[in-house]
C-alpha positions in Angstrom: -22.7 -6.9 18.2 -19.6 -7.7 16.2 -18.6 -5.4 13.4 -16.7 -6.7 10.5 -14.9 -4.2 8.2 -15.3 -5.1 4.6 -12.1 -5.4 2.5 -12.1 -2.9 -0.3 -11.1 -4.5 -3.6 -11.2 -3.8 -7.3 -13.7 -5.5 -9.4 -11.0 -7.7 -10.9 -9.9 -8.7 -7.4 -13.5 -9.5 -6.5 -13.8 -11.8 -9.5 -10.7 -13.7 -8.5 -11.6 -13.8 -4.8 -12.7 -17.2 -3.6 -14.4 -17.6 -0.2 -16.0 -21.0 -0.9 -19.5 -19.4 -0.7 -19.7 -17.5 -3.9 -22.2 -18.1 -6.7 -21.0 -15.5 -9.2 -20.3 -18.2 -11.8 -23.7 -19.9 -11.6 -25.0 -17.8 -14.5 -22.1 -18.7 -16.8 -21.9 -15.4 -18.4 -19.2 -16.1 -21.1 -18.0 -12.5 -21.4 -18.6 -9.0 -20.3 -17.1 -5.6 -20.9 -16.1 -2.8 -18.6 -15.9 0.6 -20.3 -13.7 3.0 -18.3 -13.3 6.6 -19.4 -10.5 7.3 -16.9 -8.2 5.7 -17.9 -9.6 5.4 -21.4 -9.8 1.6 -21.7 -12.2 -1.2 -22.3 -11.7 -4.3 -20.2 -13.1 -7.6 -21.6 -13.5 -10.4 -19.2 -13.9 -13.9 -20.5 -15.1 -16.9 -18.5 -12.4 -19.6 -18.8 -12.6 -22.7 -16.6 -14.9 -20.9 -14.1 -12.5 -17.9 -13.8 -12.7 -14.6 -15.5 -9.6 -13.6 -17.5 -9.3 -9.9 -18.1 -7.7 -8.2 -21.2 -7.5 -4.4 -21.5 -7.8 -2.6 -24.8 -6.9 1.0 -25.5 -6.8 3.4 -28.5 -6.8 1.5 -31.9 -6.5 -2.0 -30.4 -9.2 -4.3 -31.9 -11.4 -5.9 -29.3 -11.7 -9.6 -29.7 -15.0 -11.0 -28.5 -15.9 -14.7 -28.0 -19.6 -13.8 -28.0 -19.6 -11.6 -31.1 -16.9 -13.3 -33.1 -17.7 -11.3 -36.3 -17.5 -7.9 -34.4 -14.6 -5.7 -35.5 -14.4 -2.7 -33.3 -11.6 -0.7 -31.6 -11.5 0.6 -28.0 -11.4 4.1 -29.4 -14.8 3.6 -31.1 -16.3 2.1 -27.9 -15.0 5.0 -25.9 -16.1 7.5 -28.5 -12.8 9.4 -28.2 
């Protein structure tokens, strides 16, 4: 039996990893948010040309959403800090 050790990577690295067998873009989810309490930030990932582009928001920065274009909310409110 051959054992293969999996490479550990961050979620952002996973999204940008291309092994020619992946189907993660098949659902075409236009945007998703990662809320991280440590460090206190909200990462918004937007699907642009079949690649997710990440933007981090902290404190009083207003989050810009392509899905909820009328939404006006800061990272601080999302994080409830």
